[in-house]
VEXSE-360976 format. One line per field, with one value per residue: residue number from 1; residue in one letter; x, y, z of N, C-alpha, C, O, CB in turn. Coordinates in steps of 0.1 Angstrom, whole numbers. Glycine has a CB too. Example, Ala and Ser with C-alpha at 12.3 -4.5 7.8 and 13.67 -1.06 7.14 Angstrom:
2
num: c(1 2)
residu: c(a s)
n.X: c(132 128)
n.Y: c(-57 -22)
n.Z: c(78 71)
ca.X: c(123 137)
ca.Y: c(-45 -11)
ca.Z: c(78 71)
c.X: c(132 129)
c.Y: c(-33 0)
c.Z: c(78 79)
o.X: c(142 134)
o.Y: c(-33 11)
o.Z: c(85 80)
cb.X: c(113 141)
cb.Y: c(-45 -6)
cb.Z: c(90 57)
END
This chain:
204
num: c(1 2 3 4 5 6 7 8 9 10 11 12 13 14 15 16 17 18 19 20 21 22 23 24 25 26 27 28 29 30 31 32 33 34 35 36 37 38 39 40 41 42 43 44 45 46 47 48 49 50 51 52 53 54 55 56 57 58 59 60 61 62 63 64 65 66 67 68 69 70 71 72 73 74 75 76 77 78 79 80 81 82 83 84 85 86 87 88 89 90 91 92 93 94 95 96 97 98 99 100 101 102 103 104 105 106 107 108 109 110 111 112 113 114 115 116 117 118 119 120 121 122 123 124 125 126 127 128 129 130 131 132 133 134 135 136 137 138 139 140 141 142 143 144 145 146 147 148 149 150 151 152 153 154 155 156 157 158 159 160 161 162 163 164 165 166 167 168 169 170 171 172 173 174 175 176 177 178 179 180 181 182 183 184 185 186 187 188 189 190 191 192 193 194 195 196 197 198 199 200 201 202 203 204)
residu: c(i g t a q e e w i d l i n d w y l t q h f l i p t r g n r i w n l v f t s d l h a v y e v m l g c p v a g s d h n l l v w d f n f k i e v g e k g d t k f n y q k g d f v g l n d n l y r t p w i d i f n s k t v s e m w k y f h n a l i d s r s k f a p v c a e a g q r y t l w m k m s i k i l i c k r n k t w q r f n l c p t y q t k i k y k q i r n k v m r a i g k q k s k y e y q l a d k i q g n p v n l i l c)
n.X: c(10 6 15 -7 -28 -23 -29 -54 -65 -61 -75 -100 -104 -99 -120 -139 -156 -176 -175 -198 -204 -192 -190 -183 -186 -183 -178 -153 -144 -149 -158 -176 -182 -199 -199 -207 -211 -223 -226 -248 -264 -267 -281 -300 -283 -283 -275 -283 -299 -276 -281 -292 -266 -245 -221 -216 -227 -262 -264 -283 -300 -311 -319 -320 -335 -349 -379 -396 -434 -453 -472 -497 -478 -480 -515 -522 -527 -552 -545 -548 -576 -584 -599 -593 -602 -624 -606 -589 -606 -615 -593 -595 -614 -606 -601 -574 -556 -569 -564 -535 -526 -511 -493 -466 -439 -430 -456 -475 -465 -471 -495 -507 -500 -509 -537 -536 -531 -554 -574 -565 -575 -603 -604 -593 -595 -586 -565 -569 -558 -532 -517 -485 -466 -459 -437 -444 -442 -438 -444 -464 -452 -422 -421 -426 -403 -382 -385 -380 -348 -340 -349 -329 -304 -297 -299 -278 -260 -265 -249 -223 -218 -201 -223 -248 -239 -241 -265 -279 -271 -279 -305 -305 -297 -320 -338 -329 -328 -359 -364 -353 -364 -393 -391 -388 -404 -423 -415 -412 -444 -455 -441 -456 -481 -475 -472 -499 -512 -503 -504 -504 -476 -470 -479 -454)
n.Y: c(-13 23 53 75 56 46 70 73 57 57 85 71 57 76 89 71 54 37 12 -2 -12 -46 -56 -64 -36 -29 -48 -69 -57 -30 1 21 36 33 52 55 69 54 22 5 21 17 -12 -41 -41 -40 -45 -30 -26 -13 20 38 40 34 13 8 -7 -2 10 1 5 -1 30 34 55 84 102 130 130 154 176 181 189 218 232 220 233 237 250 250 246 270 300 324 345 352 359 383 398 405 415 441 453 457 490 499 524 536 519 520 543 566 543 525 511 482 475 478 458 437 436 434 411 391 395 384 356 353 356 332 312 317 310 292 259 230 207 173 147 127 94 83 88 79 96 118 116 88 59 28 12 16 7 -18 -27 -17 -36 -63 -51 -55 -78 -89 -79 -92 -122 -117 -107 -133 -150 -141 -145 -140 -142 -136 -109 -96 -101 -84 -55 -50 -52 -28 -9 -5 2 26 38 44 60 79 91 92 110 136 139 141 166 181 183 196 220 233 228 249 271 277 279 300 293 265 265 266 242 225)
n.Z: c(2 -9 -1 -3 -1 24 39 30 46 67 75 73 91 114 117 123 103 83 60 37 14 8 -16 -52 -73 -104 -124 -115 -93 -63 -66 -63 -31 3 30 66 95 115 123 121 105 78 61 48 20 -13 -50 -79 -114 -135 -142 -174 -197 -183 -165 -142 -111 -99 -63 -37 -9 28 52 81 105 124 122 123 122 108 99 72 41 17 1 -27 -59 -87 -114 -141 -145 -133 -129 -146 -159 -137 -119 -129 -132 -106 -94 -109 -102 -77 -55 -58 -58 -37 -15 -13 -9 12 22 22 3 10 27 9 -7 8 10 -10 -21 -2 -11 -32 -30 -16 -34 -48 -35 -41 -70 -83 -84 -56 -58 -60 -36 -48 -56 -54 -88 -121 -144 -163 -193 -191 -210 -214 -225 -224 -198 -194 -214 -196 -175 -186 -189 -171 -156 -176 -163 -143 -148 -163 -142 -128 -139 -154 -185 -219 -238 -224 -217 -240 -248 -226 -231 -253 -248 -231 -244 -264 -240 -238 -260 -265 -241 -250 -277 -269 -248 -260 -278 -263 -248 -271 -278 -252 -253 -274 -261 -242 -254 -269 -245 -219 -198 -192 -187 -159 -145 -156)
ca.X: c(-1 15 13 -21 -36 -22 -35 -67 -69 -65 -85 -113 -104 -99 -138 -146 -167 -180 -179 -212 -206 -181 -196 -182 -199 -183 -167 -147 -140 -156 -155 -186 -181 -214 -195 -216 -204 -229 -221 -260 -273 -275 -287 -304 -273 -279 -271 -294 -294 -273 -284 -288 -255 -233 -217 -215 -242 -271 -265 -298 -298 -325 -308 -322 -336 -360 -384 -408 -442 -461 -485 -495 -478 -487 -523 -521 -540 -551 -542 -556 -587 -583 -611 -587 -610 -628 -592 -587 -624 -617 -582 -593 -624 -603 -594 -559 -554 -574 -557 -521 -524 -505 -486 -451 -435 -433 -471 -481 -467 -478 -511 -508 -495 -520 -547 -536 -531 -570 -583 -563 -580 -613 -606 -585 -596 -580 -563 -572 -546 -531 -508 -472 -472 -443 -434 -457 -441 -432 -454 -466 -443 -410 -420 -422 -384 -372 -387 -374 -340 -332 -342 -317 -295 -306 -289 -261 -248 -258 -240 -216 -212 -205 -236 -257 -234 -248 -280 -284 -263 -289 -322 -302 -293 -334 -344 -322 -336 -369 -367 -347 -373 -403 -387 -380 -413 -433 -409 -420 -457 -452 -437 -464 -493 -475 -474 -508 -519 -486 -505 -499 -465 -472 -474 -445)
ca.Y: c(1 33 65 81 47 46 83 77 43 63 94 65 52 89 97 60 57 25 12 -9 -22 -51 -71 -59 -26 -26 -64 -78 -46 -22 9 31 33 44 51 62 70 45 7 -1 29 9 -27 -48 -42 -51 -42 -33 -29 0 30 41 36 33 0 6 -14 8 4 5 1 7 39 33 67 85 109 130 130 163 181 178 198 228 228 223 238 233 258 247 242 279 311 334 357 358 364 395 407 406 426 451 460 465 498 499 536 541 509 519 558 565 530 521 499 471 475 478 443 424 434 429 393 387 394 374 344 349 354 321 301 319 311 280 245 224 191 158 138 113 85 78 76 79 106 122 110 75 51 14 2 21 3 -31 -27 -16 -45 -69 -50 -59 -89 -92 -78 -103 -132 -117 -110 -143 -157 -133 -145 -130 -143 -127 -95 -88 -98 -70 -49 -47 -41 -16 3 -4 14 38 46 45 70 92 95 96 121 143 138 150 179 192 185 203 236 236 232 263 284 280 283 297 293 254 266 263 224 213)
ca.Z: c(0 -11 11 -6 6 41 44 33 52 83 75 74 105 124 113 129 94 82 47 37 1 5 -30 -67 -83 -114 -131 -101 -82 -55 -74 -52 -17 9 44 73 111 126 118 124 98 67 60 34 8 -27 -61 -91 -125 -137 -152 -186 -203 -173 -163 -126 -107 -89 -53 -31 9 32 56 91 108 126 117 126 111 108 93 51 33 11 -2 -45 -66 -102 -120 -153 -141 -126 -130 -145 -164 -126 -110 -134 -129 -91 -92 -118 -95 -65 -52 -53 -57 -25 -3 -15 -4 22 29 21 -8 21 30 -3 -14 19 9 -30 -18 4 -17 -46 -21 -8 -48 -53 -30 -46 -81 -89 -72 -48 -64 -56 -37 -56 -49 -65 -101 -130 -152 -177 -205 -194 -216 -207 -235 -216 -186 -198 -213 -183 -165 -191 -193 -155 -155 -182 -163 -133 -156 -167 -127 -119 -151 -166 -197 -230 -244 -212 -216 -248 -247 -218 -238 -267 -243 -223 -259 -266 -234 -237 -272 -266 -235 -256 -282 -262 -237 -274 -283 -247 -247 -280 -272 -245 -260 -284 -253 -240 -266 -270 -232 -210 -180 -188 -175 -142 -149 -158)
c.X: c(7 11 3 -27 -41 -32 -49 -75 -74 -75 -102 -113 -104 -113 -144 -156 -168 -180 -186 -210 -194 -182 -194 -191 -196 -174 -168 -143 -154 -155 -166 -183 -197 -203 -210 -207 -215 -231 -240 -268 -278 -273 -293 -293 -278 -278 -282 -288 -289 -281 -282 -281 -244 -233 -214 -228 -246 -268 -279 -294 -310 -317 -321 -323 -346 -367 -398 -422 -450 -471 -484 -489 -486 -500 -518 -528 -541 -553 -548 -565 -592 -594 -604 -589 -620 -616 -589 -598 -620 -607 -587 -606 -622 -597 -583 -553 -558 -569 -548 -522 -521 -496 -472 -451 -436 -449 -474 -484 -471 -493 -514 -512 -505 -535 -549 -534 -549 -575 -580 -573 -601 -616 -597 -588 -585 -575 -565 -562 -546 -517 -493 -472 -457 -445 -444 -453 -435 -448 -451 -454 -428 -409 -421 -408 -376 -369 -375 -355 -333 -336 -334 -307 -292 -296 -280 -255 -248 -250 -235 -209 -205 -218 -249 -252 -240 -258 -283 -279 -277 -301 -319 -301 -309 -340 -339 -328 -353 -373 -365 -357 -386 -407 -389 -398 -422 -426 -418 -436 -462 -452 -447 -479 -493 -477 -486 -518 -505 -494 -504 -480 -463 -471 -464 -436)
c.Y: c(12 45 69 70 46 61 82 64 50 76 87 58 63 93 85 58 40 26 -3 -21 -30 -61 -60 -49 -27 -37 -66 -66 -38 -6 18 26 41 43 61 64 61 33 7 13 25 -5 -29 -41 -42 -41 -43 -29 -16 10 40 33 34 17 2 2 -1 0 4 -2 7 14 37 48 69 98 119 135 138 165 177 191 207 226 231 229 240 243 259 250 261 292 324 349 361 368 377 404 411 416 441 456 463 479 502 507 540 530 515 538 559 549 529 514 487 468 472 464 436 426 429 417 386 384 383 360 343 345 337 309 305 314 299 267 238 211 181 153 129 106 89 74 81 92 107 116 95 67 38 3 2 12 -12 -36 -22 -30 -52 -64 -52 -69 -97 -95 -89 -113 -127 -116 -123 -154 -149 -140 -136 -130 -133 -113 -90 -87 -86 -58 -42 -44 -33 -7 5 8 23 48 54 54 81 99 101 106 137 146 146 163 188 193 196 220 243 238 246 273 289 286 287 293 274 255 262 250 219 213)
c.Z: c(-1 1 10 1 20 44 46 37 68 87 83 87 119 124 123 117 91 66 43 26 6 -9 -42 -70 -93 -114 -116 -93 -78 -58 -63 -39 -9 19 54 86 119 118 112 115 89 69 48 19 -3 -35 -72 -102 -127 -146 -163 -190 -192 -171 -152 -121 -100 -76 -45 -17 14 49 73 103 114 123 120 122 113 103 79 48 27 4 -20 -51 -84 -114 -133 -155 -136 -133 -138 -153 -151 -119 -111 -133 -114 -89 -96 -108 -81 -67 -48 -52 -42 -13 -9 -10 8 29 21 9 -1 21 19 -11 -4 11 -7 -29 -18 -4 -30 -44 -18 -24 -51 -53 -35 -59 -91 -77 -72 -59 -58 -52 -45 -54 -57 -80 -112 -135 -167 -190 -207 -200 -215 -214 -229 -205 -184 -205 -204 -174 -175 -190 -178 -147 -164 -176 -152 -139 -157 -152 -124 -131 -160 -175 -211 -239 -234 -215 -226 -252 -236 -228 -248 -260 -237 -238 -263 -255 -242 -253 -273 -253 -242 -264 -276 -252 -249 -278 -275 -247 -258 -279 -261 -245 -267 -270 -244 -246 -272 -259 -226 -196 -178 -183 -165 -142 -150 -148)
o.X: c(17 5 -3 -32 -51 -43 -56 -87 -84 -81 -111 -123 -107 -117 -152 -167 -160 -184 -181 -212 -185 -175 -200 -203 -207 -165 -177 -134 -164 -151 -160 -182 -204 -197 -219 -196 -214 -238 -243 -280 -290 -265 -293 -299 -278 -279 -289 -276 -295 -287 -273 -283 -234 -242 -203 -239 -238 -269 -286 -287 -317 -311 -332 -312 -354 -359 -409 -422 -458 -479 -474 -493 -498 -499 -511 -539 -532 -562 -552 -568 -604 -596 -611 -581 -624 -617 -587 -598 -623 -610 -585 -605 -629 -589 -581 -543 -550 -572 -555 -510 -529 -494 -471 -462 -444 -454 -478 -493 -476 -499 -523 -522 -510 -542 -559 -534 -555 -580 -589 -578 -610 -628 -596 -584 -576 -583 -560 -553 -555 -507 -492 -474 -447 -455 -449 -462 -430 -459 -439 -449 -422 -398 -419 -403 -364 -359 -363 -348 -321 -332 -331 -300 -281 -284 -270 -246 -238 -247 -239 -197 -206 -222 -257 -260 -247 -262 -292 -289 -283 -308 -329 -306 -313 -344 -344 -330 -357 -385 -372 -361 -390 -418 -392 -401 -427 -434 -425 -441 -472 -459 -448 -486 -502 -483 -487 -527 -495 -489 -505 -474 -454 -460 -462 -428)
o.Y: c(12 42 68 73 46 60 85 61 49 78 91 53 60 100 88 61 32 35 -14 -33 -23 -71 -49 -52 -26 -37 -65 -69 -38 0 23 14 50 33 69 58 62 33 8 15 26 -10 -21 -36 -55 -29 -53 -28 -7 7 49 21 30 10 -5 7 8 -12 12 -12 16 7 41 52 60 108 114 146 134 156 171 201 207 215 241 231 243 243 270 256 263 290 334 359 373 379 384 416 422 425 451 468 468 482 509 506 546 533 520 542 553 547 537 511 479 458 460 459 425 416 422 411 378 373 377 352 332 334 330 302 297 312 299 267 237 206 182 152 123 111 98 63 87 99 100 112 90 69 34 -8 -8 8 -18 -47 -24 -35 -50 -73 -51 -72 -109 -105 -94 -112 -133 -123 -128 -166 -149 -142 -124 -121 -124 -105 -80 -78 -78 -52 -32 -34 -26 4 17 19 28 59 65 57 91 110 113 110 148 157 156 173 197 204 203 229 255 248 253 282 300 293 279 291 269 246 254 246 207 204)
o.Z: c(7 11 21 11 26 50 56 35 75 98 91 92 130 132 132 122 96 60 45 27 10 -11 -43 -68 -99 -106 -108 -85 -83 -48 -53 -36 -14 18 51 86 131 107 100 119 87 77 39 9 -2 -31 -74 -103 -121 -157 -162 -189 -197 -174 -150 -126 -97 -76 -51 -15 9 57 70 108 113 122 118 118 121 103 75 53 30 -2 -24 -46 -91 -122 -135 -165 -137 -145 -137 -154 -151 -115 -101 -132 -112 -82 -89 -107 -74 -76 -38 -45 -35 -2 -18 -7 16 41 12 5 -7 15 19 -17 -8 7 -12 -33 -27 -4 -34 -54 -18 -26 -56 -61 -33 -61 -103 -65 -80 -67 -47 -60 -50 -49 -66 -86 -108 -131 -176 -198 -217 -196 -215 -210 -228 -202 -173 -202 -204 -169 -173 -192 -176 -136 -162 -178 -154 -135 -152 -149 -119 -129 -172 -175 -211 -245 -238 -217 -224 -259 -239 -231 -246 -263 -235 -238 -265 -258 -252 -255 -278 -253 -242 -260 -278 -248 -244 -281 -279 -248 -256 -280 -263 -240 -266 -270 -240 -243 -278 -260 -228 -185 -166 -176 -163 -138 -145 -147)
cb.X: c(-12 13 22 -25 -32 -1 -32 -73 -55 -51 -86 -118 -92 -89 -148 -153 -163 -194 -167 -225 -204 -177 -220 -185 -203 -182 -146 -132 -128 -151 -157 -204 -163 -235 -177 -230 -203 -243 -214 -264 -269 -271 -297 -323 -263 -291 -260 -308 -302 -262 -287 -283 -252 -236 -207 -210 -243 -289 -255 -315 -283 -343 -304 -312 -336 -362 -384 -406 -448 -459 -488 -513 -474 -478 -535 -522 -542 -562 -532 -558 -584 -567 -617 -577 -620 -633 -579 -584 -643 -614 -568 -594 -636 -593 -597 -550 -562 -590 -558 -515 -534 -515 -496 -445 -420 -427 -477 -473 -454 -480 -519 -492 -488 -521 -548 -525 -519 -581 -577 -553 -573 -615 -603 -566 -607 -589 -552 -576 -544 -532 -513 -468 -496 -440 -417 -460 -433 -424 -457 -483 -443 -411 -430 -432 -378 -379 -404 -383 -340 -335 -349 -313 -293 -326 -290 -254 -253 -271 -247 -206 -219 -195 -239 -254 -218 -245 -288 -277 -249 -293 -333 -286 -282 -340 -341 -303 -336 -373 -361 -336 -374 -404 -366 -366 -415 -429 -393 -417 -459 -442 -426 -465 -495 -468 -468 -511 -529 -472 -526 -502 -463 -486 -478 -438)
cb.Y: c(4 39 79 84 37 48 95 83 29 67 98 56 43 103 96 63 69 22 15 1 -15 -58 -81 -71 -12 -14 -63 -90 -36 -24 6 29 40 37 60 56 88 50 -8 -4 38 12 -30 -43 -51 -64 -50 -25 -35 -2 34 51 46 42 -6 21 -31 10 8 -2 8 -9 58 23 74 80 104 133 120 170 196 176 195 233 233 215 253 222 258 239 227 281 316 329 351 347 357 393 396 393 422 449 455 457 500 495 543 543 490 512 566 570 514 512 500 477 487 487 435 429 451 429 387 397 405 379 348 365 366 317 299 330 325 285 232 223 187 149 132 116 66 66 83 67 104 140 119 67 54 8 10 35 9 -34 -19 -4 -51 -68 -38 -48 -96 -85 -66 -107 -136 -101 -102 -152 -167 -124 -150 -130 -162 -132 -94 -87 -111 -68 -60 -62 -47 -18 -5 -18 16 32 34 33 69 90 87 88 118 127 126 143 178 190 174 197 236 223 219 266 281 272 269 314 302 245 275 268 218 212)
cb.Z: c(12 -27 12 -22 6 47 33 20 52 90 57 61 107 120 91 144 81 90 38 32 -17 18 -29 -78 -82 -120 -141 -104 -88 -42 -90 -55 -11 14 45 73 119 134 136 142 93 52 71 31 9 -35 -64 -90 -134 -141 -149 -187 -213 -158 -170 -117 -95 -93 -46 -40 18 35 45 93 99 137 109 132 108 106 93 37 28 3 5 -54 -61 -104 -120 -157 -128 -126 -112 -147 -179 -117 -114 -146 -129 -83 -103 -136 -96 -56 -49 -58 -66 -27 0 -34 -5 29 27 32 -13 38 35 -11 -22 40 12 -42 -4 14 -19 -56 -4 3 -63 -49 -9 -45 -83 -90 -76 -35 -66 -66 -26 -74 -51 -59 -112 -145 -155 -182 -210 -178 -229 -210 -253 -211 -179 -206 -222 -172 -162 -203 -202 -144 -152 -188 -162 -134 -169 -178 -110 -108 -160 -161 -199 -239 -245 -192 -216 -255 -244 -201 -246 -279 -233 -211 -277 -264 -220 -236 -284 -268 -224 -266 -286 -258 -228 -290 -285 -227 -250 -296 -267 -243 -273 -298 -242 -235 -277 -275 -222 -207 -172 -200 -170 -134 -159 -171)
END
């Protein structure tokens, strides 16, 4: 071991760090490291299928920690279904000159901000709560391809032969092409949608 390697090991030991991944992450070598100061912080260490064109295996683990469960997050509004005509009319009918008379810039901004927030509650419906979902551009055909890629990688990982490697790379490249094509298509459609109605920009 050289001087640099010895200094690296001494640094890890001095900070009482634990390296949790002891299985190869690229070929037969451990290239990806996960350090923690708590031996029991990480458990259920697993390898996953590489992402996109990477040849590094995906690292998956469970992290042991405590979290305080608080109140729900901010309310989300469905601006696409908002009544912007009514909102504009409401703001137009507000006597801003009389209200802002003798107020400072900070006071005017605070009043205007609060007025917008109140108007939002009146003219924009609240979004219904939804569970976890895939990205908007993700089609079922791509999901199926990703599942096939993951299964092919698992077979290659269990039996690393030339044939299983080639088969994995073929399905991996197919997934990358399908994702790139679908994302570009979605971005063009989204740009056209925003150009037709700028309100859709809020939903991006």
